[in-house]
VEXZA-340207 format. One record per residue (C-alpha): residue in three letters; x, y, z. Coordinates in steps of 0.1 Angstrom, whole numbers, plus 5000, padded with zeros to 4 digits. Layout:
VEXZA-340207
ALAXYZ...
This chain:
VEXZA-340207
UNK666843258904UNK669443428881UNK672343628894UNK671043778919UNK667443878907UNK664543688915UNK662243688884UNK658843598886UNK656543478858UNK652743438857UNK651243088856UNK649343048821UNK646342778830UNK645642508807UNK641942548793UNK640242228785UNK637542358766UNK637042298729UNK636942618718UNK639842728737UNK641542378721UNK640942588688UNK642942868694UNK645242738712UNK645842558679UNK646342908664UNK648943068688UNK652543078685UNK655343148701UNK656643528699UNK660143668715UNK660744018725UNK663044228740UNK662144608759UNK664644858760UNK665045218768UNK665745528748UNK669245458753UNK668945058744UNK669544938777UNK667544608787UNK664244708813UNK664244438835UNK660744288851UNK658644498825UNK655244358827UNK654044188790UNK650544118792UNK647843988764UNK645244278766UNK642244178781UNK643243908795UNK645343748824UNK648243598806UNK651643778803UNK655043718813UNK657643978825UNK661144048806UNK664643858820UNK667943988828UNK668944108793UNK665244238791UNK664043948770UNK660843758767UNK658843478753UNK654843488749UNK652343238731UNK650043498713UNK647343448685UNK646143668656UNK644943998667UNK646244018701UNK647444298717UNK650444308738UNK650644568765UNK653944658779UNK654544808815UNK656744938837UNK656545148863UNK658445498857UNK657945438819UNK654945528793UNK652745218785UNK653145098752UNK650944848730UNK652044608700UNK649144508676UNK650044148667UNK650244118629UNK652243808626UNK655443898638UNK657843658652UNK660043898671UNK659444258684UNK661444498695UNK660244748723UNK661445078732UNK660045228766UNK659645618772UNK659545738805UNK656645898818UNK658246188836UNK654746278854UNK655345928877UNK659046048883UNK657846378897UNK660846508917UNK660346518954UNK660946848972UNK662546909006UNK660547159022UNK659847329057UNK658947069080UNK658146809054UNK658446719013UNK656346778985UNK656246728948UNK656946968919UNK653546938908UNK652246958940UNK653947298952UNK652347618955UNK655547808969UNK658547928952UNK661547648960UNK664247558935UNK665747208937UNK669347068929UNK670046728930UNK673446628954UNK674446498923UNK675046788904UNK677546898934UNK679546618931UNK683246598914UNK683346948909UNK686347158918UNK685047348947UNK686247328984UNK682647468994UNK678847358985UNK678447758986UNK680647808954UNK679047488937UNK675847688937UNK676747988915UNK674747928883UNK673247608898UNK670047748919UNK667848028903UNK667848318926UNK671248238949UNK673648518939UNK677248368950UNK679548608957UNK683348528962UNK685548748981UNK688848578970UNK690748188968UNK692248199004UNK692647829016UNK689247769040UNK687248009026UNK683948029012UNK682148288992UNK679248459004UNK675448348997UNK672548578989UNK668648498977UNK667248698960UNK669449018971UNK668648969006UNK670948949030UNK672748599048UNK670448289046UNK669848089077UNK670747729066UNK668547429074UNK670647059071UNK668346769081UNK665546979096UNK668047109120UNK668747479118UNK672547539114UNK674647789110UNK677047899079UNK680247699094UNK678247409092UNK677147429061UNK680647539045UNK682347249061UNK679446969045UNK681246729025UNK679346768989UNK679646368983UNK677046379017UNK673946538999UNK671546378984UNK669546728977UNK669247098983UNK666547328984UNK666047698984UNK662947849002UNK662248218987UNK658648328993UNK656748399025UNK654648039012UNK657847869019UNK659848049048UNK656648159073UNK657447829092UNK660647929101UNK659448289113UNK662048589126UNK664548379111UNK663448339073UNK663548739059UNK666648659040UNK665448299025UNK666747939038UNK668847719025UNK667847329031UNK669947009030UNK669046719032UNK672346469032UNK672146099021UNK670445839038UNK670945429038UNK670145269006UNK668644908995UNK670744598995UNK673944489006UNK676844749015UNK678344948990UNK681545118993UNK682445428977UNK686045568975UNK686445888958UNK690046058953UNK690546428937UNK694146588935UNK693746938921UNK696347268914UNK695547608917UNK696747928906UNK694848298907UNK692648408882UNK694348758872UNK697748788880UNK699249108869UNK702349208854UNK704449408874UNK706449718864UNK709949608864UNK712649858882UNK713950088850UNK710550118841UNK709150208870UNK712150458880UNK712250598844UNK708150678848UNK709350838878UNK711351088867UNK708751158843UNK706651208864UNK708751468881UNK709151678851UNK705451678844UNK704951798880UNK707552118872UNK710051988895UNK713752118891UNK716351828881UNK717951808914UNK714751738928UNK714051488902UNK713451108919UNK716250968894UNK718451088871UNK720350928843UNK722850778861UNK720450568886UNK718350508856UNK721350318836UNK722750158873UNK719349978873UNK719249908839UNK721949728840UNK721949588870UNK725649678885UNK724249748922UNK721049488929UNK721849488963UNK721249858969UNK717649998981UNK716750178948UNK718950028923UNK717249698921UNK715449528901UNK713149238920UNK710549048909UNK708649018937UNK705548768928UNK707848538908UNK710048538943UNK707148478967UNK704548238941UNK704647898931UNK703347788897UNK700547598916UNK699047518945UNK698247168958UNK695047048969UNK693846698978UNK690046548986UNK689146178998UNK685946069005UNK685145729017UNK681245609024UNK679745289034UNK675645239023UNK673344919029UNK670744789050UNK669644499065UNK667044339092UNK664844709086UNK668144939094UNK669945109067UNK672745309074UNK674845579052UNK678445659068UNK680845879055UNK684046009063UNK686046289045UNK689346499042UNK690646789026UNK694146969027UNK694547249006UNK697747459001UNK698447838991UNK700347988963UNK702948078987UNK706647948981UNK706847929021UNK704147679025UNK703347799055UNK699447869048UNK697547539051UNK693847419057UNK692847109064UNK689646989073UNK688146629084UNK684346589087UNK682346259095UNK678646149090UNK676445879102UNK672745869094UNK671345489110UNK667345429098UNK665245129114UNK662045069109UNK659644849129UNK656944799106UNK654044629129UNK653544919146UNK654545189122UNK657445289140UNK661145469123UNK663845549144UNK666445759131UNK670245839146UNK672446109129UNK675746169136UNK677946429121UNK680846649126UNK684046809117UNK687246919118UNK689547229112UNK693047379111UNK693847689093UNK698047799101UNK698948069088UNK702148329093UNK701748569120UNK701048829092UNK697348729071UNK697048589036UNK695648919026UNK698949129040UNK701448929025UNK699748948992UNK699049318993UNK702849309001UNK703849138970UNK701849358949UNK702649698966UNK706549608966UNK708649848947UNK710249638921UNK713649888929UNK714349728967UNK716249448971UNK714649098988UNK717848988998UNK721349089007UNK724248958991UNK724648679019UNK720948549007UNK719248759042UNK716248909043UNK717149279027UNK716149569055UNK713049649036UNK709349769053UNK706749549047UNK708649279036UNK706149049020UNK708548719019UNK710048769054UNK706248779065UNK705548439048UNK709048259065UNK707747999090UNK710048229115UNK707648479112UNK705148309143UNK702048109130UNK698448209132UNK696747849147UNK692947849140UNK691447499152UNK687947439155UNK685747149156UNK681947059164UNK679446769166UNK675946749160UNK673846389177UNK669946429160UNK667846179174UNK663946129157UNK661045909156UNK658045889137UNK655245719147UNK652545589118UNK649445499143UNK648645169129UNK645145239139UNK645245569121UNK647545579094UNK646645939083UNK647846079112UNK652046029121UNK653346189151UNK657546299157UNK659946399179UNK663346539172UNK666346649195UNK669546759186UNK672646849204UNK675647059189UNK678647099209UNK681347319196UNK684847459201UNK687547669187UNK690947779195UNK693048069186UNK697248079191UNK698548419171UNK702548379180UNK703548719161UNK707548809152UNK709048849119UNK712048659105UNK715548819107UNK715949099083UNK719749279080UNK720549619064UNK723649609038UNK726349629060UNK725349349083UNK723049559109UNK719949379122UNK716549559111UNK714449629141UNK711749429143UNK710449439175UNK710349169198UNK707548889198UNK704048869212UNK701248599216UNK697348619216UNK695048339222UNK691248319220UNK688748029234UNK685147979225UNK683247699236UNK679347659229UNK676547429232UNK672947409216UNK670147199219UNK666247159195UNK663646979205UNK660546979185UNK657346739183UNK655146709151UNK651846609143UNK651246549107UNK647646429092UNK647246369051UNK643746229039UNK642546159005UNK638646159005UNK636746018973UNK640146008952UNK640146388941UNK640346598976UNK643646568996UNK644246729030UNK647646789046UNK648046939078UNK650946949101UNK651647139132UNK655447179150UNK656047269185UNK659847389190UNK662047509213UNK665947609218UNK668747699238UNK672147829234UNK674547869257UNK678747959253UNK681748149264UNK685048279256UNK688148399267UNK691348599254UNK694848649269UNK697948879255UNK701448919266UNK704049079249UNK708049159253UNK709048779245UNK712748719252UNK712948419228UNK710648289203UNK711547939219UNK708847909245UNK705548049228UNK703248029259UNK701948309280UNK703548259310UNK706948379293UNK705648709286UNK706049029300UNK703749029330UNK703349409329UNK702049359294UNK698949119300UNK695849169287UNK692648939292UNK688948919288UNK685948679281UNK682348689290UNK679648429290UNK676248439271UNK672848239266UNK669748259244UNK666248089240UNK663448099215UNK660547899214UNK657847859184UNK654847689172UNK654247579134UNK651247509114UNK650547449079UNK647447339063UNK646847229025UNK644547149004UNK644646938968UNK642246888949UNK643146608923UNK646846828917UNK644547078902UNK643447328926UNK646247378958UNK645447598987UNK647947629014UNK648147819046UNK650747849072UNK652248049104UNK654748059130UNK654048179160UNK657848269176UNK659048379211UNK662248529215UNK664448639246UNK666148959224UNK663349169232UNK661149319264UNK658949069288UNK655149059281UNK656249159242UNK658548839227UNK656548679206UNK655248719165UNK653048599145UNK654248539110UNK651548439083UNK651248329049UNK649148199024UNK649548058989UNK647247948960UNK647847708930UNK646047658892UNK646947328875UNK645647448845UNK647047168825UNK644746958849UNK641547088837UNK639646868814UNK638847078790UNK642847158782UNK643446828784UNK641346768753UNK643047088732UNK645947008735UNK647446688758UNK650546618735UNK652446968737UNK651747078775UNK652746868800UNK652247108831UNK651147478831UNK650947598865UNK650047948881UNK651047998914UNK650348288943UNK651748348976UNK651848649001UNK653048629036UNK655448829063UNK658348669076UNK661248889101UNK664348899116UNK665549009148UNK669549099134UNK670749409146UNK668649369181UNK670849489210UNK670849239237UNK669049359270UNK668349719247UNK664949719275UNK667549739302UNK669749939326UNK673149839316UNK676649879331UNK680049869316UNK683549779336UNK685950049331UNK689349929337UNK692050179352UNK690250459344UNK688950629371UNK691350819395UNK691050719432UNK694050869457UNK695850919429UNK696150639415UNK693950419384UNK691250229396UNK688949989380UNK685150059383UNK681750039368UNK679950289340UNK676250339326UNK675950199293UNK674050299267UNK669950439275UNK667750259280UNK665450189247UNK661750449252UNK659550209232UNK658949849227UNK661649699203UNK660349389177UNK661549239148UNK662149379114UNK658749279089UNK659349159059UNK656049149036UNK656748959003UNK654448878972UNK655248638945UNK653748498912UNK654548198892UNK654148038867UNK655447668861UNK655747518827UNK656447178811UNK656347088775UNK656746738751UNK656646478777UNK658846698801UNK661546748779UNK661247088779UNK660747248816UNK660147598827UNK659847818857UNK658948198858UNK658148398888UNK657748788896UNK658648868935UNK658149188961UNK659549238992UNK658849549018UNK661149569045UNK659249819076UNK660549869109UNK664149889111UNK666049969141UNK668350269145UNK669850499169UNK668550859163UNK671851059161UNK670551269134UNK667151309155UNK668651389187UNK671851469209UNK672151379239UNK674451629268UNK675251259290UNK678051129266UNK676150789267UNK675150619233UNK671750679221UNK669250379225UNK667650219195UNK664650309189UNK661650149162UNK662250339132UNK659550409098UNK662050279077UNK661050079044UNK662849919020UNK661649798987UNK663049488963UNK661349348933UNK662949128905UNK662448828888UNK663648488880UNK664048248848UNK664147868843UNK664447678813UNK665747328811UNK665747048778UNK666746668783UNK666446408761UNK667646078752UNK668445958715UNK667845568705UNK671445598696UNK672145608740UNK673045948731UNK671846188768UNK671846538766UNK670546828786UNK671147208786UNK669747478808UNK669147878811UNK668348058843UNK668548408853UNK667348648884UNK667249068879UNK665949238909UNK666749588921UNK665849808953UNK665550138970UNK664750279004UNK661550439007UNK661950569036UNK665450559053UNK664950699092UNK668350759098UNK669450929068UNK671351269074UNK669051579070UNK671451709049UNK671651439023UNK668151429024UNK666951759011UNK669751728982UNK667751538957UNK671751408943UNK672851258977UNK669951108990UNK669450798996UNK665350768996UNK663650658961UNK667250578945UNK667650238930UNK670850068937UNK674150278934UNK677450208946UNK678350548967UNK678650888967UNK680951058943UNK681351318911UNK680451268874UNK683751268855UNK683651488819UNK686951258810UNK690751348808UNK691451728796UNK692751718762UNK693152078753UNK693852438774UNK690252518764UNK688852218782UNK690552398813UNK689452728808UNK685852638801UNK685552408830UNK684952468866UNK687452408891UNK687452128921UNK688252348955UNK691752298963UNK692652208925UNK694952498916UNK697252388894UNK695452188868UNK697052058838UNK696351828806UNK695451498817UNK693851548842UNK690251428854UNK687551698845UNK683951718866UNK680351778860UNK678852098879UNK676051938892UNK674152218911UNK675452468886UNK677152708907UNK680152718891UNK682652538908UNK682952188920UNK682652108955UNK680851878981UNK677551978965UNK677751808934UNK678651478942UNK675551258935UNK674550908940UNK677050688915UNK677450298895UNK675950028906UNK676349798938UNK679049548939UNK676749268945UNK675849158912UNK671649268905UNK671649048875UNK673048658870UNK672448438847UNK673848088837UNK674047818807UNK674647488817UNK674947208796UNK675646788800UNK676146548773UNK676346118780UNK677745858754UNK678945488757UNK680045628794UNK681345938787UNK680046238800UNK680746608795UNK679046888812UNK680247238825UNK678347578831UNK678847928823UNK677948218848UNK677648558842UNK676448908858UNK675549258851UNK674349548867UNK677149568889UNK679949808894UNK683249748910UNK685950078914UNK689550048909UNK690650128945UNK694050208964UNK695649958938UNK695050178911UNK693850538924UNK695850608956UNK698150898954UNK697851038920UNK699250768898UNK702050858921UNK701950418924UNK703350268887UNK703649958905UNK701949718872UNK702449738836UNK698649858830UNK699250148850UNK701850288823UNK698850318800UNK698550708813UNK697551038797UNK700151188776UNK699951418746UNK701051108722UNK697850888739UNK695251068750UNK692850778749UNK694750618780UNK693050458812UNK694850708835UNK695251048840UNK698451198840UNK701151078864UNK702851298893UNK704751238921UNK703551538942UNK700351528963UNK699851908963UNK700051948926UNK696351978918UNK694951928953UNK694751568947UNK692051608919UNK692551308902UNK692151048935UNK688451198944UNK685550908941UNK684050978906UNK682950768878UNK686350778864UNK687550478885UNK684250308885UNK684350058860UNK681349818847UNK682149458862UNK679849258843UNK680848918837UNK680548588816UNK682948308829UNK683647938825UNK682647798857UNK683347478858UNK684447238828UNK684146828835UNK684646518815UNK684246178830UNK684445778817UNK683045528836UNK684845218827UNK681945018842UNK679845088812UNK682044878788UNK685444758794UNK684144638834UNK680844548828UNK681144218839UNK683044278876UNK680044178893UNK681944338924UNK682244648911UNK680044898909UNK681345188894UNK684645308883UNK684845668870UNK687745888861UNK686646258855UNK688846578848UNK687646878855UNK688547288861UNK686947568874UNK687147978865UNK688747858832UNK688248198814UNK686348548814UNK684848738796UNK685149078811UNK685849478803UNK687849488837UNK689949158832UNK692749378828UNK692849538862UNK691449278883UNK689248938885UNK685649118881UNK684048808907UNK685948958939UNK684949208959UNK687849368966UNK689849568940UNK692449738966UNK695249468960UNK694449308996UNK693149028988UNK694148678987UNK693048598944UNK690148418932UNK691848078919UNK691547858891UNK691547518893UNK693147198875UNK691746848891UNK691846478881UNK689746268905UNK688845858904UNK685545738922UNK685045348927UNK682145168939UNK682244818954
């Protein structure tokens, strides 16, 4: 017994025959040490004399002593490492370095209703280890996946506290989330504590998705949370203090520059001096700030007034894990407190999470029972004005408007952003919580250990409450008069829901003759959900003191509410045959039932098949080059999934709606019922998604270099539509849904490459690259307008990936000849130098709607790529990720495009066309909307920009003091400090205008944030 380790040694029996005695006289003791590539001692390595039973094992320091004879050969082995043989040639001491056997350390991957290994997979699945997501300066797991999971496209809409980016798998719609085997919604996924995650799997092709049938059309994100560890209880505490600021903060135009250029715009429009918005006298007042409290004379820095330098946020996680008496457990508590960049501190988000995973085993009967509990509580507290509205008003408020009066009160300014964010401007409080309870049992039959029976029950309860009390902080005119702001109003909404999921399963795994493996699984699943909601409103509050519904005016009262319920059933089957890891054949299906469809037609069958050929396991291949190729595997899969998204509930029945006080009876308004949408004339059914995947898995040089390539092709058929372009109805009722012949196609490729190694000097490193590219088109789009379908330029069918409809610009007019030789846009009667010219696509000599074409690329990137690295040495770790996108366009939107350039609120807008600035970013400026018929405001390629970018998504530096300075503290398992940052810099052609990652360019979105973080993790 040494410390906490028990060292077992084989007893060397004494021999008494004469020949053995002679040999024993020739033996001598040899000492040695066994280490890994980093120089760390390997405890318990087997050291044997080849061909005998004589041997020993290494101690806590990796040392051993053994009696050997000349010409003996030592065989050293340890699980997870390649066996090493050392001939004895008279050495007295040896030093043995074992190399990892990565084939034995094959990664376990979570798939639908089970697990597999990377070498046995025939489908397209991307796995991400949970440890890769820890310590990252992101507040959602979705944000952490950007660049780390091939095929996953992560897109941020902004950095508002409590927000999470959207996820798309291979360009499809929103995926389904499965957490610990239970289908969950995006709320559960976005509130996950990254420290609780053991692994994630992204299921992408039909072979991996078909077991989820009608829910799997857009892919599956599977999460496995941590389970209890082995041994004594381990306690871990992690704390992060983070500070965020916008990645892009446009510099606003100062008052004098704004007024001066507005005056020039009027001159450019040909206005008389008396009609100009400003004259020299007013310009001097603005420049000298001699009257700063009068509207039109101020020089307000609205961003400086409304924004802090950084916004703080704090994260805590404490966890316990361990085992004892055949029970293992993992328990964690998490807390996130996130503030905003606004100076008022009125915008905050708090999240609390809890998780408890407990497992117990009864080895004698082969039974394992699990009880998992998890939940989250969220609190979002905003002003009654949204974060986006406040941000828009900060950016779009004129610098000439004063923020305050002379006495410090808010000035009488429309859409005053400081008054909107003031805590006196009411509140919008959002509360939400859920709790999941999951009980599962797996019984491996003692008399038939190849068969395991399972059962699982999950119950989820959730509720939310929104209370919005709308008013506004007081504002005053310069003379002290009160600025009218209206009376307060109150909105309340509530939702309560519950759901359960129950399944039973049978799994059979059998290997025959050590070559043939059969793996079969069948699952029966049933799920139900119910929910109800209410809403209530009252207005005309006399005071802000009592913010309850009863205090509002009764005659303003409005209320509503409803309830819903739904259910589904499914039967899942999967059969897999494996011949020596060389040939793999797999088939699966799901027979799905949903109550969204007509009785008697509620079931759908979703099959799939996959094959894999591991060429590197062929005898001829091993003989050819076993020192280079560790894995070379071809995969192919084909199958069908579906979705019922977009199906009108009870579309097969006649429905009625309640019309409140819309019917006149006896001279008074009365409530009554009216007929709803027309009944669908045909049987509604699922969208069908047929997919094909072809893949190649590779590994070289003892798995130090790994790679995966995939080609994918999806065809979506049978979309539902309301045939508004085909039929008209004289009834004044909505048309019913019908099943169409629409067909959309999507194809692309994925590539992942990774090199990892450890040098003898204890330096570890890992570098990786991945990319995803796809495009899509409509082969048939049944609801496309006939006029567009007949126009080869406007039609949506057979056009790959576009942003929208618009004109093709020819640039800015630079001389009169350009104007004279160009067709005019209809309504453009005063074309001038610096205006935008357009292409006459159909050649009819004029520019009108028939010259619009499909332009640009979508805002969702169709090409993404990432470079990541990790370096480790002497307890230090430096890691980072560069994330980039391509094939993506964005428009300038209202922030720049609105009103022929009459908004000049940002300094970069001053780069407009002038005779001495012909290479400008913007057309000539104008303040008269009638001039040139808003020619320069029309949607066109001029206002589109390639929004491709490369961004340092995250960078981390950490040091574990346990490595050296606290190495002898047995009670301390880890003591790690880390510094990290996200969105640290960006290279893009549009960076001077907006952050290229955001999906909003209109100025109404809370901005994407750059985050700096310092954290500590302590483990006992």
